N, C-alpha and C positions, 0 to 999 in steps of 0.2 A: 504493500500500500504506500502511496505517496505520503510524504510527511505533510502535516497540516498546520495551519496557523490558527491558534486557539486563544480565545479571550476568556478570562476568568473574572466573574463578578461575585464577590463574597460580602456578607455582612461582617460586622465587627466583633462578633462573639468569640470568646477564646476557642471554642470547638471549631468554628468556621476557619479561624486563622490557622489552627493546627492542620486542619484538613487541606487548606490552600497550600501551605508549605510542603506538605507531603506530595500533593498532586503536582506542584511545580517541579519538584525534584524528579518525580517519575516521568513526567512528560519530557523534561530536558534529557533524561537518560535515554528515552525512546527516540530522540531526534526531532521532536516537534518544536515549532516556533511559538513562543508566547507573545501575544500582542499586548502592548502597554496601554492601548486605547482601542475602542471599538470602531470598526469601519466596515464598509461593504466587502472588503477583501478577506475578512475573517471566515474561516471554514466551519467553526463551531464555537458556540457560547456555552460555557459551563457556569451554572449558578449554584453557589454554595450557601445554604441557609434553609429556611423553611418556605412555606407557600407565600408568605408576605414578602420575603426577599425576592422570590421569583416574579411576583406581580410588580414589585418596585423596579426590577431590572427591565422588564418589557416596556413599562411606561417611560422609564428614563431614556430608552433607546428607540422609542416610537415604534413598537411592535416589529422588531427586526425579523427579516425573512430568512436568516441563516438558521440551521438546525440548533436546537437548544437541549442541553441535558442538565438535569438538576441533581445535586448531591444533598441529601437531607441531613441537616444538623439542627433542624427545628423540632416541631412537635408532630403535627399530623403528616405533613409532607405528601400531600396528594399529587401535586405536580412533579415532585422530585422522584426520579427513577431509581437512584442507587443510594446506598449507605456508605459512610466513610471507610468502612472495612472492605469495600468492594472496588477500590481504585484500580488494582491490578487487573481484575476481571473486566472492568469498564474499558481500560486502555486496550486490552487484548481484543475484546469483541468489537471495539470501534475500528481498530486497525484491520481486523479481518472482515469488516463489512457485515457483521452479524447483527444487524439492527434494521428497523423500519422507521418510517417517518409518519407520525400521527399528526394530522392537520386539525387544529382547533379553531373553530369559528369565533368571531367576536361580535359584540352588539354595539350599535351606534345610536346615540341620542342627539337629535337636532333640536335645539331650543331657541326660541325667539324672545328676546327681552328688549323692549323699547325699539323695535324694528331692527335690532342687531342680532345676527345669528351666531350661535355657539355650538360647537361639536364636542361631544365626549364619547370615548370608546372604552369598553370594558371587555376583558377576557372572561371574567366571572359574571359580572352583572352591572347594571345601572339601576339606580333607585331614585324615586321621587318622594321626598318627605317635607313636612313643614319645618320652618326654622324656629318654631316656638312650641309650647306645650299644647297648642290648639290642634284639633283635628283639621284635616284639609278636605276640600271638596273638589273633585276632578271629573269633568265630563269626558267619558271614554268612548272612543270609536275604534273599530277594527276594520281595516280595509276600506275606510271611508264611511262605514255604517255606524250610526250611534248605537251604543250598547246600554250605558247607564251613567248616572251621576254617582260616582263613588264617594263614599265618606269613610274616613278612618285615618290611620297614621301615615299611610302612603302605599306606594306600589313598588314592587321589585320585579325587574325583568332580567331573567337569568338565561345564560347560554347552557347547553348541555354540560360543558366543563364546569360551569358555576353552579350546577344543580345540587352539588354536594356541599356547597359553602353556605352563605347566608340563607339562600333559598331553602335548604334542607332544615335549618333551624326554625324557619317559619312554617314548617309543615308541608313544604313543596315536595314534589316527586324527584327521585333520582333518575336522571335521563342518560342513557348510553350516548357517549359523544359521537357515535356514528350516525345518530339521528340529527337532521338539520332542522331543529325547531327552537323557538323561543318560549320560555315559560313565564307567564305573568302571575305573580303571587301577591295577594293582598297582605298588607301589614296592619294588623289590628283593625279589621273592617267593622263598621257599625251596621248592625242589622236589627232595627227596631221599627215601630210603627211610624216614626218620624223620618228615619233614614234607612235606605236599603242599599246593600252592596253585596257583590258576590263574595263568598267566603272560602272558595277553593281556587286552586290554580287554573289558569287557562293556557292551553298549548296552541301556539301559532305556527303554521308552516312558513317556510322561508319567504314566500311571495307576498305575505300580508304584513302590513305595518300597523303599529299601535299608535293612535292619535290621542293626545291628552290636551284638554283646554281647562285651565284652572278656573274655578268658580268660587272666589273668596272675596271678603271685604278687604279694602286697601290696608287696614292696620294688621291684617293677618296674611298678607299676600306673599310674603317672602317664602321661597322654596329652597330647600337644601337638596342639591343634586349630588348623589354619591356614585362613584364609579371605581370599582375595585378597592374600596377603602379610602380613596381620595374624595374630597368634596369641595363644592363651591356653592355659594349662596347667591340667588338671583331675586331681584325685585320686579314686580309687574311683568311676569311672564305671560305672553299672549297665547303661545302654542308650543307643544312638544310633539315630536314624532320619533318613534323608536323602530328601528329596522335592523336587519343584519348588516354588518360592516363588510367591506371587501378585504379587510386586513385579516390575515391568518397567522397563527403561531405554529411553527413546525417543531414538534417535540421528538427527540430521539427516543425510541423505545426498543428494548432488546427482545430477543426471541421468546423469553419466558413471560413477557408482560401480558397481563389479562386484566381488563378494566373491572370486571365483576369480582375477580379474586381480590383486587385491591380494595374494592368496596367492602368485601367481607372482612378483610383484615383490619381495615381502618374504622369500620362502623359497627360491625356485628360481634 
């Protein structure tokens, strides 16, 4: 196998730093080149840390199109493929080409505030919440057809990859990443004689968009938009549209990887 140019992104924990030092020594011994900074010429990105570090890396580098492999020094490590004890195995399998590329879709939110458009993209999810303790009211449409006036704490729109994250803690379904759907999950929906809202997740195929028009008084009109744990606050939002993004993440997966086996080991 030709020697590769590899970029390493690690968080600052002692465990990650130890793992990074060991990996650097092993890659250098194998003849691979270590990139000091990320560029389009990199053949592989290695992310050392937990799922939070993985999400931080892809946002910092604007959803890079190079293959990415994760080494788990965090807690859950759902995106992370290997453990620090498997560095030799990782290098051998990588050099032998014993891996596949898993493409993960992303979700895009287009938001209009005071006639200015803002775009946010998430690998796991995007969410719409109020910026105060008040409930929010959102007029929801799917594919241009009005569905309901939602009342509650907010809405979460998750990708299949993100179905096991915040979505799962809200009671949403786990979705196989080979399915090309978005999952809309309500956050603390109100369902009384005064307010009606759907209380379970809605699954949308790739061709349909979710439209949201806020319906709130000016004093409570601020919305907090969350995307993969990042957030921004907007005032006077006139409309929101959520669709699939054309950006993809390419995860390196080795021959023994199985999504449902990972679900079993991480959650059951």
